[in-house]
C-alpha angles and dihedrals in degrees: 000000000000129000092270091101092048091052092050087052095042093055094084120106134213091286096046132265114009122237134326093303091069090051088053092052091050090056104032101043097056091048095048092041092053090052090048094049093049093048093040101049093042093047099047092044091056089046092051092048090050093049095045088048090053090051092052093047091049092052092044093054099044104022087238138054115273129225089252090072093066091087091042090056090053091049091049088051089051092052092048091052091047091051092051089050090051087056090067095052096082092057094055090041092058094041093053092045091051094036092228139066109259101172101080137241100295094053089044089061096039096049091046091051095047091048093052095040095047098046089047090047087053097055093041089054092051089051090051089050089051091053091044092052090047091055093043094050104033102027107026095161092053091043091055091060097036104041100057113148094247091054094045091050088051091052090049089055096042089053086074092062096073091031091057090043091058089048095048094085088057089055094046103041109027114106139168117240144123107278121221117274089024116090101171122071134353127263138200111250130190101209145001100244138032092236094056090047090049095052092046091045094052093045091049090049094051098040099040102033119016100039096048091045092052089050090049093048092052095047094049092043089055091049092050091053093046093051093045091051089047090053089051091050093051100242121172105306093210093056092045092052092049094047090046092051095049092046093049090053093051092043088053090053088055093044093050090050091050095046092048099045099037095079091049094049090043091053090045091053093046090052092047092050089055110080090204091062095066121140093259098049138060115281122233116250119248095186119216092351092073090053091045092047092053096044089050092052092049093046088059087080089060100045099072099061089044090053092048090056097041099045106027119073089190093058090048090052092049091047092051089048090055093049092047091049092049090047090052092048090052090052093048093051089050092051092050091048092054092045 
């Protein structure tokens, strides 16, 4: 994730956690994180089951995967990245509750790397979804040749190359140790100096947040203009409604990601701009906003499954199909046990 967790840990003083705000964090964060974990793991597991079921049904009907599975592959990759991101939450939860990092140097580096790589992979996948949606809506002939499942799968894998590259400094430079001005406990730091952390933080913000969002904005802006012109030209209303609905669903995924991560990135930039918040010094307290920013960032992993169900009729139908099948299996098992 970002340095929000680090700052919540680093805000303890020589005598331990400072003030009532830290006590609130130690109680509120574990409760909210547990809820986010339960909802996130359950939601993304159901999404992955649904998407894998679609893939199998598509292959079963046609003997080969169809072009329509390209978007599903990217959604599957998005859920996988979010599940990996969810796996890092318990480490930060325990650390914030204890006000120190108890997991050692190796896990400090690995968790920092996974958090950075997975959050980057999520936004890169959202950008790929936006470009895919642009090609499908605006240039369908080109999309037919470009967005074949094998090629989309390769893109989903290659997305992790820049994502892991952005997380590599976390793996190389993070360490556990007692920071200056803090005598109790050990914390997990990203870098040795404020200047190094500021350079990396700004680069991460531009590469893993701003650049993908600009790409997404351009793609969806072009789609909106195309659909508006199509409406004016009197194209087939049914096709236009379908394309518009799918585009709205994908756009909401992007909007949710932006809203959830913006407070965390904003806090990170504010902390980096403050020379007193360096990795080797005590961080200034930002009160309830630091807790809010972290909870918003972690809740981003829960938003996608909720949006799938709320906005996609196809997802709702697939979800009902799974529940009906499970209920039927339970009935069959009961009958067999009676017999």
